[in-house]
C-alpha positions as CSV (number, residue, x, y, z in Angstrom):
1,M,26.0,-23.4,-1.8
2,G,25.8,-22.0,-5.3
3,M,24.7,-25.4,-6.7
4,K,21.9,-25.6,-4.0
5,K,20.6,-22.2,-5.0
6,D,20.6,-23.1,-8.7
7,L,18.9,-26.4,-7.9
8,L,16.2,-24.7,-5.9
9,L,15.6,-22.1,-8.7
10,V,15.2,-24.9,-11.2
11,L,12.9,-26.9,-9.0
12,T,10.7,-23.8,-8.4
13,I,10.4,-23.0,-12.1
14,E,9.7,-26.7,-13.0
15,S,7.0,-26.9,-10.3
16,V,5.1,-24.0,-12.0
17,V,5.4,-25.6,-15.4
18,L,4.6,-29.1,-14.1
19,G,1.6,-27.8,-12.2
20,V,0.1,-26.2,-15.3
21,V,0.7,-29.4,-17.4
22,L,-0.8,-31.7,-14.8
23,G,-3.8,-29.3,-14.3
24,F,-4.7,-29.5,-18.0
25,V,-4.1,-33.2,-18.1
26,I,-6.4,-33.9,-15.2
27,R,-9.2,-31.6,-16.3
28,P,-10.7,-33.9,-19.0
29,F,-11.3,-36.6,-16.4
30,N,-13.7,-34.3,-14.4
31,P,-12.3,-35.2,-11.0
32,S,-14.6,-35.1,-8.0
33,N,-14.6,-32.4,-5.3
34,D,-12.8,-34.7,-2.9
35,T,-10.1,-35.4,-5.5
36,I,-9.6,-31.6,-6.2
37,S,-9.4,-31.0,-2.4
38,L,-6.7,-33.7,-2.1
39,I,-4.7,-32.2,-5.0
40,G,-4.7,-28.8,-3.3
41,F,-4.2,-30.0,0.2
42,P,-0.4,-29.9,0.2
43,G,-0.5,-26.3,-1.2
44,E,-3.1,-25.4,1.5
45,I,-0.8,-26.6,4.3
46,F,2.2,-24.9,2.6
47,M,0.5,-21.5,2.5
48,Q,-0.6,-21.9,6.1
49,I,3.0,-22.6,7.2
50,V,4.3,-19.6,5.2
51,E,1.6,-17.2,6.5
52,M,2.4,-18.4,10.0
53,M,5.9,-17.0,9.6
54,I,4.9,-13.6,8.2
55,L,4.1,-11.9,11.5
56,P,7.4,-12.6,13.3
57,L,9.3,-12.1,10.1
58,I,8.0,-8.6,9.5
59,M,8.3,-7.5,13.1
60,S,11.9,-8.8,13.5
61,S,13.1,-7.7,10.1
62,V,11.8,-4.2,10.3
63,I,12.9,-3.5,13.9
64,S,16.4,-5.1,13.5
65,A,17.0,-3.2,10.2
66,L,15.9,0.3,11.5
67,A,17.8,-0.2,14.7
68,Q,21.0,-0.1,12.6
69,V,20.0,3.1,10.8
70,R,20.4,6.6,12.0
71,A,17.1,8.6,12.4
72,R,17.9,10.9,9.5
73,D,18.8,8.0,7.2
74,A,15.5,6.2,8.2
75,R,13.6,9.4,7.3
76,R,15.3,9.6,3.9
77,I,14.7,5.9,3.1
78,G,11.0,6.3,4.1
79,I,10.4,9.4,1.9
80,V,12.2,7.9,-1.1
81,T,10.2,4.7,-0.7
82,I,6.8,6.4,-0.6
83,I,7.7,8.6,-3.7
84,Y,8.9,5.6,-5.7
85,Y,5.8,3.4,-4.9
86,M,3.3,6.2,-5.7
87,T,5.1,7.0,-8.9
88,T,5.3,3.4,-10.2
89,T,1.6,2.8,-9.2
90,F,0.5,5.8,-11.1
91,L,2.6,4.9,-14.2
92,S,1.1,1.4,-14.2
93,T,-2.4,2.8,-14.1
94,F,-1.6,5.2,-16.9
95,T,-0.2,2.3,-19.0
96,G,-3.4,0.3,-18.4
97,I,-5.7,3.2,-19.4
98,I,-3.8,3.8,-22.6
99,L,-3.8,0.2,-23.7
100,V,-7.4,-0.6,-22.9
101,S,-8.5,2.6,-24.7
102,S,-6.4,1.7,-27.8
103,I,-7.2,-2.0,-28.1
104,H,-10.8,-1.6,-27.0
105,P,-11.4,-5.3,-25.9
106,G,-14.9,-4.6,-24.6
107,D,-17.5,-5.6,-27.2
108,P,-21.2,-5.0,-26.2
109,D,-22.1,-8.4,-27.8
110,L,-20.0,-10.2,-25.2
111,I,-22.8,-9.4,-22.6
112,H,-25.0,-11.9,-24.4
113,E,-22.3,-14.6,-24.3
114,L,-21.2,-14.1,-20.7
115,G,-24.7,-13.5,-19.2
116,E,-25.5,-11.1,-16.3
117,G,-23.2,-10.6,-13.4
118,T,-24.2,-11.0,-9.7
119,L,-22.4,-8.3,-7.8
120,E,-24.1,-5.3,-6.4
121,N,-23.0,-1.6,-6.1
122,T,-21.5,-0.5,-2.9
123,A,-22.0,2.7,-0.9
124,L,-18.2,2.9,-0.2
125,S,-16.2,5.6,-1.8
126,T,-12.6,6.1,-2.6
127,L,-12.4,8.5,0.4
128,D,-13.6,5.7,2.7
129,T,-10.9,3.4,1.5
130,F,-8.2,6.1,1.9
131,L,-9.4,7.0,5.4
132,D,-9.4,3.3,6.3
133,Q,-5.8,3.0,5.4
134,I,-4.9,6.0,7.6
135,R,-6.9,4.4,10.5
136,N,-5.0,1.1,10.0
137,M,-1.7,2.9,10.1
138,F,-2.3,3.8,13.7
139,P,-4.1,0.8,15.4
140,E,-5.5,1.5,18.8
141,N,-4.4,-2.0,20.0
142,I,-1.2,-3.4,18.6
143,I,-2.1,-7.0,19.6
144,Q,-5.5,-6.7,17.8
145,A,-3.6,-5.4,14.7
146,T,-2.0,-8.9,14.4
147,F,-5.3,-10.4,13.4
148,Q,-7.8,-7.6,12.7
149,Q,-8.0,-4.3,10.8
150,V,-10.6,-1.5,10.5
151,Q,-12.9,-1.3,7.6
152,T,-15.8,1.1,6.8
153,E,-19.2,-0.5,6.1
154,Y,-22.6,1.0,5.4
155,M,-25.4,-0.8,7.3
156,P,-29.0,-0.4,6.2
157,I,-31.2,1.3,8.7
158,K,-35.0,1.8,9.1
159,P,-36.2,3.2,5.7
160,S,-37.8,6.6,5.7
161,R,-41.2,7.0,4.1
162,V,-41.4,9.6,1.3
163,R,-44.8,10.8,0.0
164,N,-44.7,11.4,-3.8
165,A,-47.9,13.5,-4.0
166,T,-50.0,15.6,-1.6
167,G,-53.3,14.4,-0.2
168,F,-54.5,11.0,1.0
169,G,-54.3,9.5,-2.4
170,G,-50.5,10.1,-2.8
171,N,-48.1,7.1,-3.2
172,I,-45.8,6.4,-0.3
173,T,-42.4,4.9,-1.1
174,A,-39.7,3.7,1.3
175,E,-36.2,5.1,0.7
176,V,-33.5,2.8,2.1
177,M,-31.0,4.7,4.1
178,H,-27.5,3.5,5.1
179,K,-25.4,4.4,8.1
180,Q,-21.7,4.5,8.1
181,T,-20.1,2.2,10.7
182,L,-16.5,1.0,11.5
183,T,-16.1,-2.7,11.8
184,Y,-13.2,-5.0,12.3
185,T,-12.4,-7.7,9.7
186,N,-10.3,-10.8,10.5
187,E,-7.2,-9.9,8.6
188,M,-3.7,-9.0,9.7
189,N,-3.2,-5.2,9.8
190,V,0.3,-5.3,8.2
191,L,0.4,-1.6,7.5
192,G,-0.2,-0.8,11.2
193,L,2.4,-3.3,12.3
194,I,5.0,-1.8,9.9
195,V,4.3,1.7,11.2
196,F,4.7,0.5,14.9
197,C,7.8,-1.5,14.2
198,S,9.3,1.4,12.2
199,G,8.9,3.8,15.2
200,F,10.1,1.1,17.6
201,G,13.3,0.4,15.5
202,I,14.1,4.1,15.1
203,I,13.8,4.7,18.9
204,L,16.1,1.7,19.5
205,S,18.6,3.3,17.1
206,I,18.4,6.6,19.0
207,L,18.9,4.9,22.4
208,G,22.0,3.2,21.0
209,D,24.0,1.1,23.4
210,Q,21.5,1.6,26.2
211,A,19.0,-0.5,24.2
212,R,21.5,-3.1,23.0
213,L,19.8,-5.9,24.8
214,M,16.5,-5.3,23.0
215,I,18.3,-4.9,19.7
216,N,20.0,-8.2,20.2
217,F,16.7,-9.9,20.9
218,F,15.2,-8.8,17.5
219,I,18.5,-9.6,15.7
220,V,18.5,-13.2,17.0
221,L,14.7,-13.5,16.3
222,D,15.2,-12.4,12.8
223,A,18.1,-14.9,12.3
224,I,16.0,-17.7,13.8
225,I,13.0,-17.0,11.5
226,M,15.3,-16.8,8.4
227,R,17.0,-20.0,9.3
228,W,13.7,-21.7,9.7
229,I,12.5,-20.4,6.4
230,S,15.7,-21.5,4.7
231,A,14.9,-25.0,5.8
232,L,11.3,-24.7,4.4
233,M,12.6,-23.4,1.1
234,W,12.7,-27.0,-0.2
235,C,9.0,-27.4,0.4
236,Y,8.2,-24.4,-1.9
237,P,8.2,-26.5,-5.1
238,I,5.8,-29.0,-3.7
239,G,3.4,-26.4,-2.5
240,I,3.6,-24.4,-5.7
241,L,2.9,-27.4,-7.9
242,S,-0.2,-28.3,-5.7
243,L,-1.6,-24.8,-5.8
244,V,-1.2,-24.3,-9.6
245,C,-2.6,-27.7,-10.5
246,K,-5.6,-27.3,-8.2
247,N,-6.5,-23.9,-9.5
248,I,-6.5,-25.0,-13.1
249,V,-8.5,-28.2,-12.4
250,D,-11.1,-26.2,-10.4
251,I,-11.9,-23.7,-13.2
252,D,-15.4,-23.9,-14.6
253,N,-16.1,-23.4,-18.3
254,L,-12.5,-22.7,-19.1
255,T,-12.8,-22.9,-22.9
256,E,-15.9,-20.8,-23.3
257,T,-14.7,-18.1,-20.9
258,A,-11.2,-18.0,-22.5
259,Q,-12.7,-17.4,-25.9
260,A,-15.1,-14.7,-24.8
261,L,-12.6,-12.8,-22.7
262,A,-9.5,-13.5,-24.8
263,M,-8.9,-9.8,-25.8
264,Y,-9.4,-8.7,-22.2
265,V,-6.8,-11.2,-21.0
266,V,-4.4,-10.1,-23.8
267,T,-4.8,-6.4,-22.9
268,V,-4.1,-7.0,-19.2
269,I,-1.1,-9.2,-19.9
270,C,0.3,-6.7,-22.5
271,G,0.0,-3.9,-19.9
272,L,1.7,-5.9,-17.2
273,M,4.6,-6.9,-19.6
274,I,5.1,-3.3,-20.7
275,H,5.2,-2.2,-17.1
276,S,7.6,-4.9,-16.0
277,L,9.9,-5.1,-19.1
278,L,9.9,-1.4,-20.1
279,T,8.8,1.0,-17.4
280,L,10.4,-0.5,-14.3
281,P,13.7,-1.4,-16.0
282,L,14.0,2.0,-17.7
283,L,13.3,3.7,-14.3
284,Y,16.0,1.5,-12.6
285,F,18.5,2.2,-15.4
286,L,18.0,6.0,-15.3
287,V,18.6,6.1,-11.6
288,T,21.4,3.6,-11.1
289,K,23.0,3.4,-14.6
290,K,23.2,-0.4,-14.2
291,S,21.7,-3.3,-16.2
292,P,18.1,-3.9,-15.1
293,F,18.0,-7.3,-16.8
294,A,21.0,-8.6,-14.7
295,F,19.0,-7.4,-11.7
296,M,15.9,-9.3,-12.9
297,T,18.0,-12.5,-13.4
298,G,18.9,-12.4,-9.7
299,M,15.2,-12.3,-8.8
300,L,14.1,-15.2,-10.9
301,Q,13.3,-17.5,-8.0
302,A,11.3,-14.8,-6.3
303,L,9.3,-14.2,-9.5
304,A,8.6,-17.9,-10.0
305,T,7.5,-18.2,-6.4
306,A,5.2,-15.2,-6.8
307,F,3.6,-16.7,-9.8
308,G,3.1,-20.0,-8.0
309,T,1.7,-18.7,-4.8
310,A,-0.1,-15.5,-6.1
311,S,0.9,-13.9,-2.8
312,S,3.4,-11.1,-2.2
313,G,3.5,-12.0,1.5
314,A,4.3,-15.6,0.9
315,T,7.1,-14.6,-1.5
316,L,8.6,-12.1,1.0
317,P,11.2,-14.6,2.5
318,V,12.4,-15.6,-1.0
319,T,12.6,-12.0,-2.1
320,F,14.7,-11.2,1.0
321,R,17.2,-13.9,0.1
322,A,17.3,-13.0,-3.6
323,L,18.1,-9.4,-3.0
324,E,20.5,-9.8,-0.1
325,E,22.4,-12.9,-1.3
326,N,22.3,-12.7,-5.1
327,L,22.2,-8.9,-5.7
328,K,24.0,-7.8,-2.5
329,I,21.4,-5.2,-1.5
330,D,21.9,-3.8,2.0
331,R,19.6,-5.7,4.4
332,R,18.8,-2.4,6.2
333,V,17.1,-1.4,2.9
334,T,15.4,-4.7,2.0
335,R,14.0,-5.4,5.5
336,F,12.1,-2.1,5.5
337,V,11.3,-1.5,1.8
338,L,10.0,-5.0,0.9
339,P,7.5,-5.5,3.7
340,L,6.1,-2.0,3.1
341,G,6.1,-2.7,-0.7
342,A,4.2,-6.0,-0.2
343,T,1.5,-4.0,1.6
344,I,1.1,-0.7,-0.2
345,T,2.6,-1.0,-3.6
346,M,0.3,-2.8,-6.1
347,D,1.5,-1.9,-9.5
348,G,0.0,-4.9,-11.2
349,T,-3.3,-4.6,-9.2
350,A,-3.7,-0.9,-10.1
351,L,-3.2,-1.7,-13.8
352,Y,-5.6,-4.6,-13.7
353,E,-8.2,-2.4,-11.9
354,A,-8.0,0.4,-14.5
355,V,-8.3,-2.1,-17.4
356,A,-11.3,-3.9,-15.7
357,V,-13.2,-0.7,-15.1
358,I,-12.8,0.7,-18.6
359,F,-13.6,-2.8,-20.1
360,I,-16.9,-2.9,-18.2
361,A,-17.7,0.6,-19.6
362,Q,-17.0,-0.7,-23.1
363,L,-19.2,-3.7,-22.5
364,H,-22.1,-1.4,-21.9
365,N,-21.1,1.0,-24.7
366,I,-20.6,3.8,-22.2
367,K,-18.4,6.6,-23.5
368,L,-15.9,7.9,-20.9
369,S,-14.8,11.5,-20.9
370,L,-11.3,12.7,-20.3
371,M,-12.4,13.7,-16.8
372,D,-13.7,10.2,-16.2
373,L,-10.3,8.7,-17.2
374,V,-8.5,11.1,-14.8
375,T,-10.9,10.1,-12.0
376,I,-10.3,6.4,-12.8
377,S,-6.5,6.8,-12.7
378,I,-6.5,8.7,-9.4
379,T,-9.0,6.4,-7.7
380,T,-7.3,3.2,-8.8
381,T,-4.0,4.5,-7.6
382,V,-5.4,5.4,-4.2
383,A,-7.7,2.3,-3.9
384,S,-4.9,-0.2,-4.7
385,I,-2.9,0.9,-1.7
386,G,-3.2,-1.8,0.9
387,S,-5.4,-4.0,-1.3
388,G,-2.8,-6.8,-1.6
389,S,-4.6,-9.1,0.8
390,V,-8.0,-8.7,-1.0
391,P,-8.5,-11.4,-3.6
392,A,-8.4,-10.0,-7.1
393,G,-8.7,-6.5,-5.7
394,L,-12.5,-7.1,-5.9
395,D,-13.7,-4.6,-3.3
396,T,-11.5,-1.8,-4.6
397,I,-12.7,-2.3,-8.2
398,V,-16.3,-2.1,-7.1
399,I,-15.5,1.2,-5.4
400,V,-13.9,2.6,-8.5
401,L,-16.9,1.5,-10.6
402,T,-19.3,3.2,-8.2
403,T,-17.2,6.4,-8.2
404,V,-17.5,6.8,-12.0
405,G,-21.1,5.6,-12.1
406,L,-20.6,2.3,-13.8
407,P,-22.5,-0.9,-13.1
408,A,-20.6,-3.2,-10.8
409,K,-22.6,-6.4,-11.3
410,D,-20.7,-7.5,-14.4
411,L,-17.4,-7.6,-12.5
412,S,-18.0,-11.1,-11.3
413,L,-17.8,-12.3,-15.0
414,L,-14.1,-11.3,-15.0
415,L,-13.2,-13.5,-12.0
416,T,-13.3,-16.6,-14.2
417,V,-9.9,-15.7,-15.8
418,D,-8.4,-14.2,-12.7
419,W,-6.5,-17.4,-11.7
420,L,-4.0,-16.5,-14.4
421,L,-4.0,-12.7,-14.2
422,D,-3.7,-12.7,-10.4
423,R,-0.4,-14.7,-10.6
424,I,1.1,-12.5,-13.3
425,R,0.3,-9.3,-11.5
426,T,1.6,-10.6,-8.3
427,S,4.9,-11.3,-10.1
428,V,4.9,-7.7,-11.4
429,N,4.2,-6.5,-7.8
430,V,7.2,-8.4,-6.5
431,L,9.4,-7.2,-9.4
432,G,8.4,-3.6,-8.6
433,D,9.3,-4.1,-5.0
434,G,12.7,-5.5,-6.0
435,F,13.5,-2.7,-8.3
436,G,12.4,-0.3,-5.6
437,A,14.9,-1.8,-3.1
438,G,17.7,-1.6,-5.7
439,I,16.9,2.1,-6.5
440,I,16.6,3.1,-2.8
441,H,19.8,1.3,-2.0
442,H,21.6,3.2,-4.7
443,L,20.3,6.5,-3.5
444,T,21.1,5.9,0.2
445,R,24.3,3.9,-0.1
446,S,26.7,6.7,0.8
447,S,24.8,7.7,3.9
448,L,24.6,4.0,5.0
449,L,28.3,3.6,4.5
450,E,28.9,6.7,6.6
451,A,26.7,5.2,9.3
452,D,28.9,2.1,9.3
453,T,31.7,4.1,10.9
454,D,29.6,4.1,14.1
455,E,31.0,1.5,16.6
456,L,27.6,0.2,17.7
457,I,26.3,-0.2,14.1
458,R,29.5,-1.9,13.1
459,Q,29.3,-4.3,16.0
460,I,25.6,-5.1,15.2
461,R,26.4,-5.8,11.5
462,E,29.2,-8.1,12.5
463,D,26.8,-9.9,14.9
464,I,24.3,-10.4,12.1
465,D,27.0,-11.7,9.8
466,I,28.1,-14.3,12.4
467,L,24.5,-15.4,13.0
468,N,23.7,-15.7,9.3
469,N,27.0,-17.3,8.3
470,P,28.0,-19.6,11.2
471,Q,30.4,-21.5,9.1
472,Q,32.7,-18.4,9.0
473,D,33.2,-18.6,12.7
474,T,33.7,-22.2,13.8
475,L,35.8,-21.5,16.9
476,P,34.0,-22.7,20.1
477,I,33.1,-19.9,22.5
478,S,34.9,-20.4,25.8
479,H,36.3,-18.2,28.6
480,H,39.8,-19.4,27.7
481,S,39.6,-18.3,24.1
482,V,38.0,-15.1,25.1
483,Q,40.7,-14.4,27.7
484,S,43.5,-15.1,25.2
485,T,41.9,-12.9,22.7
486,I,41.7,-10.0,25.2
487,Q,45.3,-10.5,26.4
488,K,46.5,-10.3,22.8
489,N,44.6,-7.1,22.1
490,T,44.8,-5.3,25.5
491,S,46.2,-2.1,23.9
492,Q,43.5,-1.9,21.3
493,Q,40.5,-3.0,23.3
494,A,38.2,-0.7,25.2
495,P,37.2,-1.7,28.8
496,H,34.3,-3.6,27.3
497,G,35.7,-5.2,24.1
498,Y,34.0,-7.6,21.7
499,S,36.0,-10.4,20.1
500,K,34.7,-11.8,16.9
501,S,34.3,-15.3,18.3
502,A,32.6,-14.0,21.5
503,R,30.4,-11.3,20.0
504,A,27.9,-13.9,18.8
505,S,27.0,-14.3,22.5
506,F,26.1,-10.5,22.5
507,A,27.7,-10.0,25.9
508,P,30.5,-7.5,26.7
509,I,33.6,-9.2,27.9
510,P,35.1,-7.6,31.1
511,N,38.9,-7.3,31.3
512,E,41.1,-9.0,33.9
513,E,40.9,-6.1,36.4
514,E,37.1,-5.8,36.3
515,R,36.8,-9.6,36.8
516,R,39.0,-9.4,39.9
517,V,36.9,-6.6,41.3
518,L,33.6,-8.3,40.6
519,L,34.9,-11.6,42.1
520,T,36.3,-9.8,45.2
521,E,33.0,-8.1,45.9
522,S,31.1,-11.5,45.7
523,L,33.5,-13.3,48.1
524,P,33.4,-13.1,51.9
525,V,35.5,-10.3,53.5
526,D,38.1,-12.6,55.1
527,I,39.1,-14.2,51.8
528,H,41.7,-12.4,49.8
529,I,43.0,-13.1,46.3
530,A,46.7,-13.1,45.6
531,D,48.0,-10.6,43.0
532,N,49.4,-13.4,40.9
533,T,46.2,-15.4,40.8
534,H,44.9,-15.9,37.3
535,I,41.1,-15.8,37.1
536,V,39.5,-17.9,34.4
C-alpha cells in the first residue's frame, strides 16, 4: 500500500513536469485548433468525472462526519474554522499589499506595450457580493442549490431625460439607469449545500440511536464515493498532463506578454511563496508546536494535483486521503473543514486580487492613500469569500476596482499570465485548507476523544473503519458466526449487541431469547417450539 501511494505521488508530480515540457515543445509547431482540442480532451473528460463526484462527496462526507460529533463540539469546530479562514485570508491580503507597494511592478509605460483592455466597470459593490453569499447560505430550494446559485445583477432600464438648461434651446441628455435584480446562475451552490448538510448532520447526532438508519446510509454512501475515487486516482496523472499541456499550447503571445508582465508575475509569486512558506507554517507551529514542513510533505500529492487541475474542488478527494491517511487527522475534522475551506477560504485569490488592483493603479500612475489601501484589504477579503468557482476571481476584482474608483478595463490584460498564477494560488489555497484542518484538529482533539467514549459514536467509527479497511475484517458474515460470537460474549453484550464482523451489516443482532419470541409470534398457534430447539 505504501509503495502504491509513493508511485501515485511520483506519477502526479511527473505528469505536471511532463505537461509543461510537452506544452513548450509543441508550441513552436503552431498546432491547429482541432489538435489543441484533442490534446485537452482527456483532461476535459477527467475534470467532468471528478466534478460529477463533488456533489455526493460533499453531502455524504459532511453529514457522516457531523453525525459523529456532539452539538457543542460541532459549534466549536465551526467557530474556530471561520476565525482561522478569515485570519489567513486577511494576512494574505496584507502580504500582497506590502509586496506590490514595495516592488512597484506597475510602470505607466507598460500601457503602450500591452494596449487597451476590454472590460467595463460594473455597478456591483462589495456589499452586493457579501449579501449574495448570505443569500446562498440559505437556499430556498435545496434541489435547485445543486446546480444554481443567486447572483445580483444590474439591468439597464429606460433612460431618464435630463435637461441641462432651461428654455426650449436647452440640451437634453439621456441618463442610463440600472435596476438591481436577483438572478440565478448555472453554478453549484456549494456554500448552501454545506450549511444544509451541517444542520442535517448535527440533528442526526442529537437524535442518536433513533436516527441510526439514516446515519448508516450516509456512512455507506461516503465509503462508496471514496472507494470509487480511489479507483479513479490512477487517472489523475493522465488528466493533469493533458490539462497542463493544453493550457500552455493555447496561450497567445506568450513571449511578449511574459516580458511585459514579468515583474507583476514575480510579485504575485513572491507573495504566494511568503504566505505558503512563512505565514501559514509559522501559524501552524505557534498553535501545534509541531513541524509544519513534515505536515507539508504529507500533502505533496494534494499540492501537485491542485497545481495540475487549478481547482480546489477537484483536489478535494486527494486532500481527504492525504490528511486522513498520511497525517492521521480525524475525519470528523477533515470532512467538515476541507469542503468549507474549498468554498470560502481563498488565501491565494485574495492576495492575487490585492496585487492586481494596486498594479492597475500603478499602471495609470494613480496614487493610493492609506484609506484606499485599507479599503482594498477589506474588500478583497470579503469579495474573495466564495469566489473559488469564478475563473481568476475576475468578477470580484472588477468589484474591488470599482469600489476604489479605478478603471476596470485593463484587467483583461492580466489574464494572459493567469494560466500560471491560477495554478500556484490554487495550491496555496489547498495548503491553507490543510494547515487549517491540522490546527483545528489540534485544538479540538481532547473534546473529540471525550466524545469517543459514547457508545453510539464508538460503534459508528468502528463501522467506518470496517468499510474503509475491508482487509482487516475478512471473516464472512453469517448467522452461525454471529451466533457463536454472541454465545461467547453473553455476559458482556447488551440485548442488542454488535460483533465486529457483523457490525458492517449495520443491523442489531437479537439474542437467542428474542429470536425465539419473534419466531413464535410468526408461527401458527398450534405449533410449539421445544425448549431445547436451537434456532439458527
